N, C-alpha and C positions, 0 to 999 in steps of 0.2 A: 199483198206480199207484205211481211213484219219483217225488219231484222232481230238478229238473235239479240236477246238483252245479255248484258256482262259478255263473258267469255267462255270459250268450251276448248280444252287442252284434248290434245289427240294424242296419246302414245303409240310407238311402233306396235305394242303388242295389242292394241285396239283394231289394228286394222287386220281386214279380213279379204283375201286374195280370193278371187273368182273369175273365169274366164269369160270375157265378153260374148254375149250373143250369138253375133254371126261369124265373128274372123275368130275367135277364140283365143284373145291375147289377153293374159293375165293383168288385171287389173284390181286397185284397192282404193275404195272409196274413202276419201276422208271427212267429207262432209254430210253423208248419210244420217252418221248417227247424231249430228249435230241440230238438228231439224232446220237449218237453215233453208229459207226460202227464195234468196238471192244469190247465191253461188254454189258453184259445183268445185272441187278438187279430187283430181283423181291423177294416182299415180298407174303409171304404164309400163311393165316391163314386155320387150317388145325380142322376141326371140330371134336368131340367125334366120335370115332368108323370109320375115315377115310382115304383114301390112294389117292396119286396121283399114276401118271401111271407108270407102269414097263416098265423102258428102259433104253438105254446106248447111248451113243456120240461115233461118230467114230476117232473125231481129239479134240475136246475139254473137257478140265476138268470143273468141277465146283467142288464149296466151297458150303458149307452149315451149315448156321449159326442159331443157336436156339436163338431168341431173345425172346421168352415168354415161360414156360413152359419144358417140358420134352421131347426131341427128338427121335424119331425111325425111323432107315431107315435100310434098308436090302441092303446090295451088297455083290455079287452074292448068296451064300446060307448063308452067315455070316448076322445074327440082331447086330445091331448096338443101345447101348443108349446113346443119346449126351444130354448131362447137359446144362440146361440153358447158355448163354452166351460161349459156348462150340462148336465148329465147324469141319468140317471134310470135306476134300478134296479127291474127286473122281475122277481117272483118266478115259481117253477114255477106251470103250471096255468090262467096268462092268457094268453089268444090275446092276440098282439101282431103290429104289421106298422107298419115303416117307411116312410113313405113322401113326397114332394116333390111339394108342389102348387103351387111357384113357378115363376119363368121363368130361375132361377140353380141351379146346383150345388151341391148339401152335400155335406159330407164328413163322414163320422159313423166313429165306432171304437166297435166293439162287441166287449165282452169277456164270455167266460163261462167254464163248467165242461163242457167237452161230451162229455167222457169219462163223467162221472156219468150219461149217458142210455144209456147201453148196457148190456145185461145181461150175464152171467158168460161168454157165448159171444160176446161184442163184437159182437154183433145187439142193433139198436133197432126197435121196432116200430112203422114210420112212419107208423099210423092214430093213434096217441097223440100225435105231434108236428103232422101234419095231419087235424084232425078233421071240418074243413070245406074247401072249395075253397081250397086256398092262392094259386091266381094269383087272386082276387076281388079288386076295388079299392076304396079307400075312398070314401065317398060323394063326398068331396073331390075324388074324380080322373073324377066320372062325365063322360061323353062322351069321357074318354082311351081311348088303345089302347096298352094295355102288356101285354107286352112288345113290343117291336119285331118285328116277322116278318122 
């Protein structure tokens, strides 16, 4: 991995929103267009009564920052509330899942070092990232149906 030389300015109009693969959460990847090999950063728009995947990382830390709204995240068996402009750093090995159990959209910025997860051949063992059903919802969303059909 090599660092980016100089700098890369990213403007809001440069962002492209897409739904995440498994849970259909809209997100925009800030750093994919920069060529960064060492850092990842995405904005995530959590609709009301939604959740991303329940997952962990083998080597990478992730920093979660609430840009707008009140954030909710489960780390292991603990549910945490993160106020607007607050953040949480989650270390490797910890199961985590961001979710929204409110009636308003919540905007998160999630920053990590995703390349640290890949082996020498650039392959990742998904069983290490998703050791349990990644689409299960936290107890706070009991009775909700997510992702949308």
